[in-house]
N, C-alpha and C positions, 0 to 999 in steps of 0.2 A: 760775820764771818770775819777773820783779821786777815789781813795781808801781809803774811810772815816776812816778805821781801821789802816790806816799806822801811825807811829810816825810823820810823817813829813806833815799830812793832812791839818793841819792850814797853815804851810806855802804854802802848793801848792794852796790851796784854794784862798789865798792871791795873790798868783802870776797869777791865772788863772782871777780873779776879776780886778787886774791891767791891763792885758792883754785885757780883753775886754773893759775898760774905754778907753784905750790909743787906740785900734781900732776903736772904735765910735768915738773917738774925732777927730783922722785923716781923717778916712774916710768922717767924715761932713765938714772938711775945705778942702776936696779934695787934700788933700798933698799926699797922696799915693795911690797905684792902689787898688781895692775891694780885690784882692788876697794877701793882706798882711798878713804875717804869723809870729807868734815869737815862740821860741821855748825855754822851760823851761827845764834846767837841774838841776836834785835834786841828789845832792851826800852825802848820810849819813855820820856822824861823825864815825870814827873808833870805835872800841870796847877798852876802857880803860882798861891798866893793871890790874887795882882794880876791874873790872867786871869780867875779865878772872880769876882772883884769886878766885873770889868767886863762879863763875860757876865752878871751877874744884873743892873747898872745897866742894859744895852741890853734885855735882857726885861722890865724894869719899865718903860721908856722906850717899849718898843713895846705894851706892856699899856694905857699911859695914853693913848697915841694912839689906839688902837681903841677905847677907851672913849670917849674924846671923840668920835670920827666917830659912834658907835652912839648917844650922847644927842642929837648935832646931827641925825641921822637923824629921832629921836623927835620932837622939836621941830618939825621942817620938816615931817612927816606931820600934826601937829596945826594947822597954820596952814593 
C-alpha cells in the first residue's frame, strides 16, 4: 500500500509500476520463479540547514507572539 500523502509518493508509485512491469515481463518469459520479489528502499533527503533555520525562526516568532498575548491578558485583568 502506498501513502499518497507522502512527499515521495510519486517516486514510490513509479517504482511499484516498474516492479510490476518487470515481474510481468520476467514471468512471461519464464526467466524467474513466480515468487520473485523486489524490495524498494525509500530514504528521504535530510532536512537542510536553511529549513532548520526557518523552522527555528517560526518557532521563535510564535513564542514571542504568545508571550505578548499573555502579558496583554495580565495587564487587562489588572485594569
